[in-house]
ZAMARGU-4260 file (C-alpha; in steps of 0.2 Angstrom, whole numbers, plus 5000, padded with zeros to 4 digits):
<rodrens>
0) 4978/4685/5270 | 4976/4670/5280 | 4964/4660/5285 | 4959/4667/5302 | 4954/4682/5294
5) 4942/4676/5282 | 4935/4668/5298 | 4935/4684/5309 | 4926/4694/5294 | 4915/4679/5289
10) 4910/4679/5308 | 4906/4698/5308 | 4892/4697/5294 | 4886/4687/5300 | 4885/4696/5316
15) 4879/4709/5303 | 4863/4699/5293 | 4858/4696/5310 | 4855/4712/5316 | 4844/4728/5308
20) 4852/4744/5321 | 4868/4747/5312 | 4879/4744/5325 | 4894/4752/5324 | 4913/4744/5327
25) 4914/4742/5343 | 4897/4736/5347 | 4902/4723/5333 | 4920/4720/5341 | 4907/4717/5358
30) 4900/4702/5348 | 4912/4696/5338 | 4924/4696/5350 | 4912/4681/5360 | 4918/4669/5345
35) 4933/4673/5344 | 4942/4684/5360 | 4959/4687/5352 | 4951/4697/5339 | 4958/4717/5339
40) 4945/4729/5340 | 4957/4734/5323 | 4954/4721/5316 | 4939/4725/5316 | 4937/4741/5308
45) 4951/4736/5296 | 4937/4721/5292 | 4922/4732/5292 | 4933/4746/5281 | 4937/4731/5268
50) 4918/4725/5266 | 4913/4744/5263 | 4926/4747/5252 | 4921/4730/5244 | 4901/4730/5244
55) 4895/4716/5255 | 4891/4729/5269 | 4885/4748/5270 | 4891/4760/5281 | 4881/4774/5286
60) 4890/4791/5291 | 4879/4800/5305 | 4880/4813/5318 | 4888/4806/5331 | 4904/4803/5321
65) 4903/4785/5324 | 4901/4773/5309 | 4885/4764/5307 | 4886/4746/5299 | 4874/4738/5286
70) 4871/4719/5280 | 4855/4724/5271 | 4860/4728/5255 | 4842/4729/5245 | 4835/4745/5242
75) 4830/4756/5256 | 4834/4773/5267 | 4835/4777/5284 | 4830/4786/5300 | 4843/4792/5313
80) 4838/4803/5325 | 4845/4817/5330 | 4847/4814/5350 | 4851/4795/5351 | 4860/4791/5334
85) 4851/4776/5333 | 4845/4769/5315 | 4830/4764/5304 | 4828/4756/5289 | 4814/4765/5280
90) 4807/4752/5263 | 4796/4761/5254 | 4799/4764/5233 | 4803/4781/5227 | 4820/4775/5219
95) 4813/4778/5201 | 4805/4798/5205 | 4822/4802/5213 | 4835/4795/5199 | 4824/4799/5186
100) 4825/4817/5193 | 4844/4818/5196 | 4847/4810/5180 | 4838/4827/5172 | 4845/4839/5186
105) 4862/4831/5181 | 4864/4825/5166 | 4873/4809/5170 | 4871/4788/5173 | 4867/4785/5190
110) 4872/4775/5199 | 4866/4772/5217 | 4860/4781/5230 | 4856/4788/5248 | 4843/4794/5260
115) 4847/4798/5275 | 4827/4805/5285 | 4830/4816/5303 | 4820/4818/5317 | 4817/4814/5334
120) 4814/4794/5336 | 4798/4786/5346 | 4807/4782/5360 | 4816/4800/5363 | 4800/4805/5362
125) 4794/4797/5376 | 4807/4803/5382 | 4806/4817/5382 | 4785/4816/5386 | 4790/4805/5402
130) 4803/4819/5407 | 4795/4830/5422 | 4800/4849/5419
</rodrens>
């Protein structure tokens, strides 16, 4: 791995850690390209995939068929809007009860879990209410 790739990867992580909107690879690319104008979208995808595989970021697969990325590795859940596909964090403590029930039902060692809530976000609800019939 060249030093350039390392700096680019650091720029990707740095960008993600400033966001809580769970950007797509394209949005990461658009922003990291301001720092590294010669970076390619393929390089951004490869680095995002590597970072997700290494557990340094989370990859969120959503209904819009695009991966979204999250640098916050703390225990939290996500809300995904069915209309605009925005992704929001939900910080509630379900970990212990969910894990306990999953262990009980599967008799397995649970190492991690993900919870997604789906619905219509506040912005889309407001836009629907304001739209003329």
